[in-house]
KELUM-785681 format. One line per field, with one value per residue: x, z, y of N, C-alpha, C in turn; residue in one letter. Coordinates in nm, 2 decimals, always signed. Example, Ala and Ser with C-alpha at 12.3 -4.5 7.8 and 13.67 -1.06 7.14 Angstrom:
BEGIN
npx: (+1.32;+1.28)
npz: (+0.78;+0.71)
npy: (-0.57;-0.22)
capx: (+1.23;+1.37)
capz: (+0.78;+0.71)
capy: (-0.45;-0.11)
cpx: (+1.32;+1.29)
cpz: (+0.78;+0.79)
cpy: (-0.33;+0.00)
aa: (A;S)
//
This chain:
BEGIN
npx: (+0.08;+0.06;+0.17;-0.02;+0.12;+0.29;+0.11;-0.01;+0.20;+0.34;+0.52;+0.80;+0.96;+1.31;+1.49;+1.75;+2.08;+2.23;+2.43;+2.70;+2.68;+2.57;+2.43;+2.48;+2.70;+2.88;+2.89;+3.02;+3.27;+3.31;+3.34;+3.25;+2.99;+2.73;+2.48;+2.20;+1.90;+1.56;+1.36;+1.02;+0.85;+0.95;+1.14;+1.41;+1.74;+1.96;+2.21;+2.22;+2.16;+2.37;+2.58;+2.83;+2.74;+2.46;+2.25;+1.99;+1.83;+1.88;+1.76;+1.49;+1.45;+1.48;+1.27;+1.04;+0.93;+0.78;+0.83;+1.07;+1.24;+1.44;+1.70;+1.85;+1.96;+1.73;+1.60;+1.31;+1.20;+1.04;+1.06;+0.91;+0.97;+0.83;+0.65;+0.83;+0.84;+0.87;+0.81)
npz: (+0.00;-0.08;+0.06;+0.17;+0.13;-0.08;-0.28;-0.31;-0.38;-0.62;-0.92;-0.88;-1.02;-1.06;-0.84;-0.83;-0.98;-1.11;-1.25;-1.16;-0.96;-0.62;-0.51;-0.26;-0.16;-0.35;-0.32;-0.08;-0.15;-0.17;-0.31;-0.30;-0.31;-0.37;-0.50;-0.65;-0.53;-0.56;-0.41;-0.37;-0.26;-0.29;-0.49;-0.45;-0.51;-0.40;-0.22;-0.16;+0.11;+0.11;+0.07;+0.23;+0.37;+0.35;+0.24;+0.14;+0.33;+0.55;+0.45;+0.45;+0.73;+0.82;+0.68;+0.67;+0.44;+0.29;+0.08;-0.16;-0.47;-0.66;-0.85;-1.04;-1.37;-1.55;-1.32;-1.12;-0.88;-0.56;-0.22;+0.09;+0.37;+0.61;+0.64;+0.59;+0.34;+0.03;-0.31)
npy: (-0.12;+0.22;+0.52;+0.82;+1.06;+1.00;+0.95;+1.20;+1.37;+1.59;+1.65;+1.86;+2.15;+2.17;+2.38;+2.46;+2.47;+2.18;+2.06;+2.04;+1.86;+1.81;+2.10;+2.23;+2.09;+2.15;+2.43;+2.44;+2.35;+2.08;+1.76;+1.50;+1.39;+1.15;+1.05;+1.23;+1.39;+1.50;+1.73;+1.71;+1.89;+2.15;+2.16;+2.16;+2.05;+1.80;+1.61;+1.25;+1.00;+0.83;+0.99;+1.19;+1.43;+1.42;+1.60;+1.61;+1.47;+1.63;+1.86;+1.78;+1.74;+2.01;+2.14;+1.98;+1.89;+1.62;+1.43;+1.30;+1.24;+1.02;+1.18;+1.09;+0.99;+0.79;+0.69;+0.68;+0.65;+0.72;+0.86;+0.86;+1.04;+1.07;+0.85;+0.66;+0.52;+0.36;+0.45)
capx: (+0.00;+0.13;+0.12;-0.09;+0.21;+0.34;-0.01;-0.04;+0.32;+0.35;+0.66;+0.85;+1.07;+1.43;+1.52;+1.89;+2.16;+2.28;+2.53;+2.82;+2.65;+2.49;+2.47;+2.53;+2.83;+2.96;+2.92;+3.12;+3.40;+3.32;+3.30;+3.23;+2.85;+2.71;+2.36;+2.12;+1.76;+1.48;+1.25;+0.89;+0.78;+1.00;+1.23;+1.55;+1.83;+2.06;+2.27;+2.15;+2.21;+2.50;+2.68;+2.88;+2.66;+2.32;+2.18;+1.84;+1.77;+1.89;+1.65;+1.36;+1.45;+1.46;+1.15;+0.93;+0.88;+0.78;+0.86;+1.17;+1.26;+1.57;+1.72;+1.95;+1.91;+1.67;+1.54;+1.19;+1.14;+1.02;+1.07;+0.84;+1.04;+0.74;+0.60;+0.94;+0.78;+0.92;+0.70)
capz: (+0.00;-0.10;+0.16;+0.12;+0.09;-0.21;-0.37;-0.33;-0.43;-0.76;-0.96;-0.86;-1.10;-0.98;-0.81;-0.83;-1.09;-1.06;-1.34;-1.09;-0.85;-0.51;-0.50;-0.13;-0.15;-0.45;-0.26;+0.03;-0.20;-0.15;-0.44;-0.27;-0.31;-0.44;-0.59;-0.63;-0.50;-0.58;-0.31;-0.45;-0.20;-0.33;-0.61;-0.41;-0.55;-0.29;-0.22;-0.09;+0.24;+0.09;+0.06;+0.36;+0.44;+0.35;+0.23;+0.12;+0.46;+0.63;+0.40;+0.50;+0.87;+0.83;+0.62;+0.69;+0.32;+0.31;-0.03;-0.25;-0.56;-0.72;-0.96;-1.13;-1.50;-1.56;-1.20;-1.09;-0.75;-0.46;-0.08;+0.19;+0.49;+0.72;+0.65;+0.55;+0.24;-0.11;-0.40)
capy: (+0.00;+0.34;+0.62;+0.93;+1.16;+0.97;+0.97;+1.34;+1.44;+1.63;+1.68;+2.00;+2.19;+2.19;+2.52;+2.49;+2.41;+2.05;+2.01;+2.01;+1.78;+1.87;+2.25;+2.26;+2.03;+2.23;+2.56;+2.42;+2.31;+1.94;+1.69;+1.36;+1.35;+1.02;+1.06;+1.35;+1.37;+1.62;+1.75;+1.73;+2.00;+2.28;+2.16;+2.16;+1.93;+1.78;+1.47;+1.14;+0.96;+0.77;+1.10;+1.22;+1.53;+1.39;+1.72;+1.59;+1.44;+1.76;+1.95;+1.73;+1.77;+2.15;+2.19;+1.90;+1.84;+1.47;+1.34;+1.33;+1.14;+1.01;+1.27;+1.02;+0.95;+0.65;+0.65;+0.76;+0.61;+0.83;+0.82;+0.94;+1.04;+1.06;+0.72;+0.56;+0.43;+0.38;+0.44)
cpx: (+0.09;+0.08;+0.06;+0.00;+0.26;+0.23;-0.03;+0.08;+0.31;+0.49;+0.69;+0.96;+1.20;+1.46;+1.66;+1.96;+2.21;+2.39;+2.66;+2.80;+2.56;+2.53;+2.52;+2.67;+2.93;+2.99;+3.02;+3.26;+3.42;+3.27;+3.28;+3.09;+2.84;+2.60;+2.28;+1.97;+1.69;+1.37;+1.12;+0.81;+0.82;+1.09;+1.38;+1.62;+1.94;+2.11;+2.20;+2.21;+2.34;+2.62;+2.71;+2.79;+2.51;+2.23;+2.03;+1.77;+1.77;+1.78;+1.51;+1.35;+1.42;+1.33;+1.02;+0.87;+0.89;+0.83;+0.97;+1.17;+1.40;+1.58;+1.83;+1.88;+1.85;+1.60;+1.42;+1.13;+1.13;+1.03;+0.99;+0.91;+0.95;+0.69;+0.71;+0.89;+0.84;+0.81;+0.74)
cpz: (+0.00;+0.00;+0.09;+0.07;-0.05;-0.32;-0.41;-0.39;-0.58;-0.79;-0.95;-0.96;-1.02;-0.97;-0.83;-0.94;-1.03;-1.15;-1.27;-0.97;-0.75;-0.50;-0.37;-0.11;-0.23;-0.38;-0.14;-0.02;-0.19;-0.28;-0.42;-0.25;-0.39;-0.54;-0.56;-0.61;-0.53;-0.48;-0.39;-0.38;-0.25;-0.45;-0.57;-0.46;-0.45;-0.30;-0.13;+0.04;+0.23;+0.08;+0.20;+0.43;+0.43;+0.34;+0.21;+0.25;+0.55;+0.58;+0.45;+0.65;+0.90;+0.78;+0.65;+0.56;+0.31;+0.20;-0.12;-0.35;-0.61;-0.84;-1.05;-1.26;-1.49;-1.43;-1.17;-0.96;-0.65;-0.32;+0.00;+0.32;+0.61;+0.75;+0.63;+0.45;+0.10;-0.21;-0.54)
cpy: (+0.12;+0.45;+0.74;+1.04;+1.13;+0.98;+1.11;+1.42;+1.47;+1.67;+1.83;+2.03;+2.21;+2.34;+2.56;+2.42;+2.28;+1.99;+1.97;+1.92;+1.85;+2.01;+2.29;+2.21;+2.12;+2.37;+2.56;+2.37;+2.16;+1.87;+1.54;+1.32;+1.22;+1.03;+1.18;+1.31;+1.51;+1.62;+1.78;+1.84;+2.13;+2.28;+2.16;+2.03;+1.92;+1.64;+1.38;+1.10;+0.88;+0.87;+1.14;+1.33;+1.52;+1.51;+1.71;+1.56;+1.56;+1.85;+1.91;+1.76;+1.92;+2.21;+2.11;+1.85;+1.69;+1.38;+1.39;+1.22;+1.14;+1.11;+1.22;+0.98;+0.80;+0.61;+0.74;+0.73;+0.73;+0.77;+0.92;+0.93;+1.02;+0.92;+0.61;+0.46;+0.46;+0.36;+0.47)
aa: (M;I;C;Q;H;L;K;E;A;V;E;A;A;P;L;S;A;Y;E;A;G;C;P;E;C;H;A;A;G;L;H;D;W;V;H;L;R;L;C;L;G;C;G;M;V;A;C;C;D;S;S;P;L;K;H;M;S;A;H;H;E;G;T;G;H;P;V;M;R;S;F;E;P;G;E;S;W;R;W;C;Y;L;D;E;H;L;G)
//
């Protein structure tokens, strides 16, 4: 069963450039991010939990935005932080 947050999440347009990887890592001079994620609440692009600074999880904790999706080519899965559900 899919959670309500995943059902209601709509695609957000990216708010930040991502050609150089995670914008927050790039701004800090770091280049060891792993994969990119897109917040469906606001369009922020940030690095995943396999990355040292876990910027997307930090974004969720700071904003409460519940759903993100993979921003990697060929991937479309989504994750709800509140219900810990993959969709």
